[in-house]
N, C-alpha and C positions, 0 to 999 in steps of 0.2 A: 797466369799474364808476364810476359819475357818482357824486362825492364833494361835493354842495353842504356849505355852513360849517354849514348846521341839519337836514339829513336829508341821506339816502342811497336812492340806489334799483339798479338792476345795467343792464348790459348781459344780452342774450341775446344765443349760439353756434346762429345758425342752424344747423342737422343735426346738432348735440352727436352727439344720440343717434340718428340713420340709420347705415347699413352707411358705412363706409368709398370714400371718391371712390378715382378710381385716379388713376395718373398725379404720386403727390406725388412734389418732389424730393426722397431723403431722402441720408441721407446717412453712414453707418452702415455700410455692405460685410459681407462677408461673415462678419464680427461679430455680428450684425443673426439671421442665420440659427441658431447657437448657442445664443442668446439665447431665441432663442423659444420651444425645448421647456421652460423655463421658467413662462413666461407665466401657464398658466395654471393653477399652484400662487400668484403673485401676486396675479392675476386673485380671487383668493377674498378678501385681505382686502382689496388695493389698498396692500397698504404694503411697503416693501422689505423681504426679511426674508433670513438667510443664506444659504436654502434657495433664495431665487428672489429674482435682484437683477434688475434693472428689465433690459429688452434693450438693448441698444448704441445704437440710434436715440435714446432717452432720457437714458439717461446720460453716454454717450461722444460725444455728435454734435460733431461740426466745428465748428459755430456758437459750440459754449464755444470755441475757438481764435481766434477775433478779430480775437486783441490790446483791450487800451483805446483808445474811442474818443476823439479830439482833438476842440475844440470846432468846434462850427458853427455859423456864422452863417447866419440866412435873414431874412428879410424877409414879414413877419406882424406883419401891419398889423393896428391897432387894431378894437375891434369898436363900432359906437355904438349906445346902445339901443335899443329899438323897431322896427329894422332886420332885416330877414329875407334882405336882401339882402347885409348886412355883417356878421354871423353866415356866411354859406355862403361868405363873399370868407375868411374868417380859417377856415373848417375847411381852403377846397383851401388856401391855405395853409401848413396844419399838416401837409396830405398832403405835395406839395410837399415839407416841411422832412422827415417821417421818411421819403419815400422817398428822399430822397440818402442818410439816415443811414444806415439799412439795406444798400444794393446796397452802400456803403463799404462795413461789416461784411461782408458778402457774400463780395464782391473777396478782402477778405485772407484769408476761411476756404479759399478756394481752392472755392465753394459759386454755383452759378448762382443767379441774383437775379432774380422777374419781376415788373412792378406790379402792384398789386391795381385792379382799379376803383373807384373810389371817386363814391357817388351822396351827392346831399342834397338833403332831400324836405322841404317843411310837412306831407306827408299821411302816410298812413300805412300805403303801400304800398312795397313796394323787387323789386327783382328774385326775393330766397327770401322771397316774403308780405311779411305784415304784419310792420311795425315795431312793436312796442309799445312802452306807453308808457313805457321806458324811456331812448329818445333812439340806441340803437348801438348793430350786430350787426356782427359777422362772420359771411360767408358759404362756407364751405368751395365745396362745388363751382360754388358763382363766381367764388369769388376777387373777394374783393367789400367793399368797408366799407359801410353802410348805414347812415347817420347821417340822425336824424329833426329837425328843429328845435322845441324845444319853447317854451311860454308860457310858462316857465320862465328860459328862454332868452333869449331877449327883453324881456322884463322885471327877470328880475334875473343881469345877463351877469356870471356870476362866471368873468373867462377860464380857467383853469387849471382850475376845473369842465371846460368847454367844451374847454380841448388833450388833455383826454384820454379824451376820445371816440373819438380819432383814436391816441393814443397807444400804449394800451392795446390797441384792435382791431387796430394794429399789430401788434403783440404776436403776435397769431394769426394772423395772418398769416405771419409768421415762423416758426410751429408747422406750421403750414399747408404753407411750402418745403420746410423740414428735414424733414418726414417725421412730426415729434411731434406732428399734431394726428390723426391716421389710426393711428397706436401707441394712442395714448390710447387713440380712440374702439373699434378691437379689444379693449383692454382691459377697454373699457366692458359693449362686450358679452357679455365673457366672466364680466362678473362681477356679481354684484347686491347690492341694500339699505348695509348701510353703507361695502359698499367702491367701490360709482360717489360715490359723495359726495368721500371719498378722490380719488378719479380726477380729479374733476371743480375740486376744490382745487388739486389741484397745479398743475392746467393753468391756471387764472387766477390762484396768483401767479403760475406764469413769468413769465404777460404782463407784470404786474405788474410784474414785477423789467426786464425787457425793457422795459416804457413806462421804467420809470427808468435806463434805459443810457443811452434818449435821451435822458432828460430832463437827464443827466448831460454832452449835450455840446449841447445845442440850447435850456435854459433860460431865457440869457439873453435870446436871439433871441423865448422867449415872456414875455417884461417881465409876470409871471402879476401882480404889482401884490401880493405876502403873501410872504415869505419859505419857504424850502425847509423849516427847520420847526414853519411854521405849516398848510404843505401837510400836511406826515407828523403831525400833529398832530389835521384834522379829519379825517384817515381813519381815524386811528387810536378813534372820537371817531363814524362813521358807526354807522345801522346794521350790524344782523348778517345774510350771507347766507348760505341751504344752501350754495346756489351758486359763492358764492366763499371765504366762509369768516371766520373771525373777524376784527374789523379789525387788532386790534393784529398781525398776523401779514399781513395786507395789505402793512399798514406797514412792518413791516421787509422784507419783502421788497421794494418798491418802497423803499425806500429803501435796501437793500444795493445794488441796481442801483447807484442814482445815485450811492452810492459809492465803489465800485471800479468803475465805470466801462465795464463785462467785461460780454459776455452770460458766460461762465464763472463769473461768481458764482450764476447764475439754473439752477444743480441742482434742479431744484428735487425730481425723482423720486427721489434717491436721501435728502431731509432724513428728521430723525426726524418722526413721527404728530403731535408736538409743532407741531411750525412748520407746517404743513398743516391745522390744525384748525379 
């Protein structure tokens, strides 16, 4: 999700509504099988309730037990206005930083981590098809973070917004590696109508929370030029997105991840419907 100070646009998860891809690194163990029987009822509403708790891969994922992140120093350069080469260098530095951060967290949780591929272009094509005008996608089947440099990035390079293209999409990569993205996809295909919207919100808000956890360790390296409170205020004032949900809730989850510094604070799957609307 991209949050300019004056407007908002959304990222796209390519393949979100396609059948789940094989080979995801899951962390639930045998508990997932026992929870699977309850997913049909849950899929009807997309909201956890007493009769249908979320599958363990969502509600009890091992990434939640990865501990509190320590500060991380990354060499992230400044952006030169009007320079696509400068923006590409910035994005790749952000990607290396996010990669280091999540590799440490996965190791702490006893999970296997693999890096995503990162593609950066000024055009509209990517390995997962056309990149939308919104500028960033995560492509699950290809395990790729695809970033498109937009004209607005060249003319008004708001650093925190550009950094968030990497931080949020890396959150989706975390969901893919831990099996959460595939599980959400299965629930999505068993659901319909408003239930799909709720499931989409839970997924996107968790990615926002994971981005916040990353920022808790690496924000000083990003050196965004604004305070955290100013950034969260901008998120709250962004335009509402059907895919992502209400800006106030996106701000809540991102700030929750930042304040806690722990993925354990990012279990959106058991949150109340009010917190993921």
